[in-house]
C-alpha positions in Angstrom: -6.6 -8.8 7.1 -6.7 -12.0 8.3 -3.2 -14.9 7.9 -4.4 -17.1 4.6 -4.4 -20.8 4.9 -4.0 -22.6 1.8 -5.6 -25.5 2.3 -8.8 -23.0 2.9 -8.3 -21.4 -0.3 -7.7 -24.8 -2.2 -10.7 -26.7 -0.8 -12.8 -23.4 -1.2 -11.8 -23.5 -4.9 -12.2 -27.5 -5.3 -16.3 -26.8 -6.1 -16.6 -25.8 -9.3 -19.2 -23.5 -8.9 -16.6 -21.7 -6.6 -14.2 -21.8 -9.0 -16.1 -20.4 -12.1 -17.4 -17.5 -9.9 -13.7 -16.9 -8.5 -12.7 -16.6 -12.3 -15.6 -14.2 -13.5 -14.8 -11.9 -10.3 -10.8 -12.1 -11.2 -11.6 -11.6 -15.0 -14.0 -8.5 -13.7 -10.9 -7.5 -11.6 -8.2 -8.0 -14.2 -10.5 -6.2 -17.2 -11.5 -2.8 -14.3 -7.8 -2.4 -14.3 -7.1 -2.7 -17.8 -9.6 0.0 -18.3 -11.5 -2.0 -20.7 -15.5 -1.7 -20.9 -17.4 -5.0 -20.6 -20.2 -6.3 -18.2 -18.3 -5.8 -14.8 -18.7 -2.0 -15.2 -22.8 -2.5 -15.0 -23.0 -2.8 -11.5 -23.0 -5.2 -8.9 -26.9 -6.3 -9.7 -26.3 -7.2 -13.4 -22.8 -8.9 -12.3 -24.5 -10.8 -9.6 -27.5 -12.2 -12.0 -24.9 -12.7 -14.4 -22.8 -15.0 -12.1 -26.6 -16.9 -11.5 -27.2 -17.4 -15.4 -23.8 -18.1 -16.0 -23.3 -21.2 -13.3 -27.0 -21.8 -13.5 -28.4 -21.1 -10.0 -29.7 -19.2 -7.6 -29.1 -16.0 -6.2 -28.9 -17.3 -2.5 -26.6 -20.4 -4.1 -24.1 -17.6 -5.3 -24.3 -15.5 -2.2 -23.5 -18.7 -0.4 -20.3 -19.3 -2.8 -19.1 -15.9 -2.5 -19.3 -16.4 1.1 -17.1 -19.3 1.1 -15.2 -17.7 -1.0 -14.6 -14.7 1.4 -14.2 -16.9 4.2 -11.3 -19.0 2.7 -9.6 -15.2 1.8 -10.0 -15.3 -1.6 -12.5 -12.1 -2.1 -13.7 -9.1 0.3 -17.0 -8.1 0.1 -17.7 -4.4 1.1 -21.2 -3.3 1.9 -22.1 0.2 0.1 -25.6 0.8 1.0 -27.8 -1.9 0.4 -25.2 -3.4 -2.2 -21.9 -4.8 -2.0 -18.6 -4.4 -3.9 -16.4 -7.3 -4.5 -12.6 -7.6 -5.0 -9.9 -10.1 -5.1 -7.6 -10.9 -2.3 -3.9 -10.6 -5.0 -2.0 -12.2 -1.5 -4.5 -15.1 -2.0 -3.4 -15.3 -5.8 0.2 -15.0 -5.2 0.0 -17.6 -2.1 -1.8 -20.2 -5.1 1.2 -19.0 -7.5 3.9 -19.2 -4.8 2.5 -22.7 -3.8 2.3 -24.3 -7.1 5.8 -23.1 -8.2 
C-alpha cells in the first residue's frame, strides 16, 4: 500500500463528480457490510451504469474519476476477468477523519 497523501486526497475529492462517486462507492461498501440488499449487489456493470446516470456523465468520465480516486489512494480497483471490483481504502477515510479533528 502506498503512503497516503492528504493533499492528493482532498484534491481528488474537490471535484463534485468524484466526491459524489466516492460517496456512492462508500455507501455501497457500508451497505454490503451491514448485509442490506440494494443496488450495490447487482454487479459492477449495473453499479457503473447507475454512477453514469447519477452523475449525468458518460462511462469514460466515470472511468477517469475512478482512476483519479485510485491514484489518490481513496479506492482500490482489482480486475476479475473483464470486470473490476472497487473497494474503499478505509485508511484514507481514517486519515481524513484524523486531519479534520
